[in-house]
C-alpha positions, 0 to 999 in steps of 0.5 A: 879407433875402438880399443876393441879393434887396437890390438894392445901388446902383452906386459909383465904383470905384477898381481893386484891380489898377492903381489907376485908375477901374473904373467905377460898379459893385455892391460886391462883398463880397470887396473893400474898399468903395470897390474894385473891378476895372477891364475892362483887369485882369481881362484881364492877370489871365486872360493869367496863367493866373487862372480864371474861378472864382478871378475871379469868387470875388474880383472878383465877376460881369461886369455887376454887380460889374465889366466894361466901362463903356457 
């Protein structure tokens, strides 16, 4: 079964950038277990010139692996 087909449960994440809570999301394969990125740090990284491709490749997809919690 591919990872795309397998729905992994959301888990509480810590931000790999600032260390603060990043919300509950699915784990992205490119991050250590329990780490993701918080919404504020994505904004900071974008402000420093990161492309959307870099953010997606490093942290995953907004709304699935990171984003603003409702």
